[in-house]
N, C-alpha and C positions, 0 to 999 in steps of 0.2 A: 505569586506576587510576593515581593519583598516588602513587608510592612514592619516598621520599627515599633516595638512595644514601648508604651509609656505608662508608667504607674501614676494613676490619678486617684486621690483619696475619694471614695464613694461611700454610700451608706453601708454597704456590706463589707465586712472585713476581708481583706485578701483579694478582692476583685480587681481586675485590671481592664483598661480600655485600650483598643488598638488605635494607633495614629493612622489617619487616612492618607498620608503622603506616600506616594510611590517613589521608591528609590532606584529601581532598576528596570524591569521589564513589565510591559502591559500584556496581559493574557486575555484573549477573547473568550467569553462565556465560561470562565472558570475551568476550562479544559487544560490538561497538561500536554495536549497534542502539539508536537513540534511544528507542524505545518501552520498552525494558527497563531503561533507565538510571534509577537511583534516586538521590535526594539522600542526604546523610549521615544524615538522620533517618529514612530508609526510605520516604518518600512518593514516589509516582509523579509525575514532572514533567508539567505540563500541556502539551498539544500546542501547537506554534508556530502562528503565523498562517498560514503556507504549508501546514502539514499540515491545518489546518481547511479551508482553501480547496480543497485537493485532494480531501478527503473529500466536500465538497459537489459538486464537479465530477464525481466518480465516480458520484454518485447522479443527477445531471442528464443525463448523456450518453445512457444507454439510452432513457429516454422521449422525448428529443428526436429520436433516430434513428428510433424507431418512429413518431413523429408525422410526420416529414418523408419517410418511406419511401413511395414511390408504390405504389398498389394493383395496378397492372398491370405486368408485366415489360417491356412495350414502352416504357413511360415510363422505367423504370429504365435500360434499354439506351440510350435517348436521352440521359438525364442523364449517364451514363457517357461517351457519345460527346462530349457538349458539354464536360464538365469535362476529360477526359483526351485527347480526340482519337482514342481507340482504339475501334473498333467491336466490339460484343459481340453474339453471337447471342441470340435470344430464349430458347432453352433454357438457355443459360448465365446469362442475367439472371434466369430463374425460379429456378434453383438458388442463385444469389447472394442473391436476395431472401429465400428460405426460410432460408438460412444466417444472414443478418443478423437475421431475426426470432427464430430460435432462440437466437442469441448474446445478443440484447438481453433476451429473456425470462429466460434462464438467469442473466444477470448481475443482473437485477432481483431474482430469487428469492434469489440469493446475498447481495446487499446487504441484503435484507429479513431474511433469517435471521440474518445477522451482527448487525444492529441489534437484533433481538428477543433474541438471546443476550446482548448487552451490557446491554440494559435489565434482563434477568432477573438478571444478575450484580450490577448496581447495586442492584436491589431486595433481593437477599440480603445485600449489604454493609451496607445501611442498617438492615435488620432485625436 
């Protein structure tokens, strides 16, 4: 918050008191989070270009990983060996493959539910 300092003589020498008038932006809860920052008239600020790009990338990564993930664990072990130079056993590659599938599906479900919740909130705000 932008608060103007105003020197007021008080009992202690050198003490100052802050003026309570807001001059620019209102911040909810004292947080510096950009998503919670409101303008002076109370409207939520639109997301920046970088925030919009990051939200799109978050939605694109899980399907791309699921698409490029090989079906057999032997191929995954081979890809890991080619990329990192470290050998991985087939059982480790099997567990790694299943873990990647579970993470991708759960993140897709998370993003889909967040999107549905935000659409439902927007429809309530319009109505």
